[in-house]
Every structure is written in structure tokens, then in C-alpha cells.
N, C-alpha and C positions, 0 to 999 in steps of 0.2 A: 494330542497338537493341544496345550494348554490358557490360551487364554491366560491372559499375564490382567494382576488388580492393578490400581494404581502405586502401589508402595513395593512394587518390584520391577517399574518399569527407573525408578529412580534419580529423576528430572532434580537441575537442581532449583533451588530453593526462593526466592523475589527478595534479598541480598545479591546473592549469587550473581544470577541474569542479571545484578542494579555494576556488581561488579569488571561480568565476562564482557571477553571483545568480541563489538558488534557487527553485524553486518553490513558494511555501508550502504546502506539503502534506503532512501527516507518516502514517505510518504505522501502527497497532499491530497486530502479531501476533498476538491471543489465543492462545494455547499451541496452536498450528497442528506437526502430526508429521510433515510430513513437508523434510525439509534440499533435500532437491529446489525445493518450491516455495516454501521461504523463499529459494534462491536463486535463483527468479526471478522472486519482486518484487527481490530486488535488484534482476537486468538490465533487471526494468521500469524500477526508480524510479533506474538513472541513466541511461539513452536518454528522462525527463522531466525529467530535471535534483533530483526528488526530494531538500525536504532534510534529509528525515532517515524511518530506523525505529526505533521501539524494540522488541522483543523482551520475550515475557512471558512467561513460566511455564515452559510445555516445550519451548517452540519453541529451535531449534538458532542455535546464534550459529558466529560467524566467531572460530578455522579448525576448517575445518568439508568432508574430505571431500567430500559431495553435495554441500554450499551451494556449493564452488569447484565443481563438476562445474559443474551451473545458473547460474551467477552468473557467470559465465567473464572472472575480472577486478573485480569491480561492486564485492561484498562489499568491494575496497581501496580504491573511487574516496567512494561513496557513503556520506556519517555512518545509525550508526545506535549505539542502545544496550541493553543489558539493564533491563530492573527486571524482577525477580519476582514481582511483584504486577499483572494486566492494572488493578484498581482504583486503586490508585496511582495506577499512568501517565499515566490518563486526569484523575485529577484532577491529575496541575502543567500534563498538557495547560488545559483547563478555568479553570487556578488565572491559563496564562497570554492567556487566552483564543482559543482554539481555537473553535470550530464543529465540536462532537461528533459525526460520523458513523459510525451503526457499520452494515456493508450485511450485512445479513440481511434475509430473507424472515417480516414480523411485522405484527399486526391496527398500522392508517392507520399502514402506511410506502409510501410521496413513492418515485413509478414515474425510474429515471435522466431519464431524457428526460422528465423536471419538471420537472429541480432549478435551484433558482433560486440563486445564490451569494451567498453573504456576503460583507459589507465585513468578512472577517477573517480570519487560517489558518484551513484546516483539516483536521481530524487524521479519517481514517479505519481503524476498526475492523475488521479480518478476521479471523472466525473459523477455529477446530479448521477439521478434513475431515471431520469425525461429529459434531461437537455444535450448529459454528454461534461464535456469537462468544456467549456467560451469556447466561444473562440478566440476570442481577447487574449485569453491560457494559450491555446494554441500557437496565435501565434510568433512568444516568448518562448516555444518550448524548441529545444536544439534539435527534436524529430519526437514520431509521432508512430510508433508501432500502435501496430492494430494483431489481433490474436484469430490468424484466419475460423471460417467456420463454413454446414459445408450443411445447417438447414433452411427450414423456410423461415425462419425467428434470425434477428435483427441485428441482436445483440443480445450478451449475455450482462445477470447480474453482476451487478457492481464487485459485491461478495467473494466471487468467483469467478470474478473475470481479477482481480487482488489473489486468490489464495494459485490460478496458473501461473498468471507474470508474475510474481517474489517468487514459488519453484522454479521455474526456468532461470529467473536473472541467478539463482541461490545456487540452480544444480552447476549452473555456467564457472561458479562465482569461485567453486570449488571440486571445478571439475578438475 
């Protein structure tokens, strides 16, 4: 078995990416502190053809050295926008017909592995590394989803969580 080189992977270029049909998922980052986490979200979003990332509040925006370091160019391919207030961003998505999913540990949250796809585009809300998704944002979500965990830690890193959630949604959308 021979390891493949980048040239052997036959990936699309940025122009082709921009013109390719996207996965109907928007990611909203609610006051994410680490630009490295933001860059990782961009890179994962590129891998799964995510349609848009909305960076809210204190979340770093491109161009940013740490975003660039983790994104490896994905901030050039993935569509993104900045919105000062997460509530405004989520309200606009609701008005466009998105199903709003807060990714958080909360009362009456659903487990990601039991999630049934809605018949509309999805927006996932990812929260601050310490405080999570703000309560006022949780209050306007259509549902709250969490990843089942079994160890001693109470949470996963936001970039890891985003990757797991995107993979599960992508897998179900493409089943």
C-alpha cells in the first residue's frame, strides 16, 4: 500500500469549489475565542463542501495568522460572513427557512446519533470554548443536539465537535 501524494488526490481547485453544489449546512460560530479553532472549522467545512460560515461577536475573522495556520487556505474557498450579534445571524437564518440546531448540553437535548434530518437546510450553532452557546441563542433554536460522551470530561473541543457533527449530518444527507 502506497501513501498518496497531494497531486494524486485529484482535489478541486478554489474556483471549482466556489461553483460546486454545497452541502446545505451553515455553521454559526457564537463568540469562539480561539482563531486556531476557527481555522479548523474552515478546514473541515472545505472538506465537506459546507455552504457558509457565520462568524459572530468576538470570533476572529480572516485574514488572521492563526486562522490561516489551521485552515491551510480553506478560508479562501469556504464562503463566510461576519455578524456582530449571534441572535441577528440566527434570526436571519430562521427567516430563510433554516432548521436551527444548537450544539450544546442542555435539558431535553437530542443525541446526535438519534437525529432525524429535517426537510430544509440546517444551521448548526457552535459556542464559546468556555461558556458554550449563549442561553439566549439556545432559546431560539429549533432543537439542541449533543454528542454522547462517556468519559470524565464534560465537553469536547469546538473544532472536534464541529467535525463530528458535520460528519454525521453529511453522512445522513448522503445516505
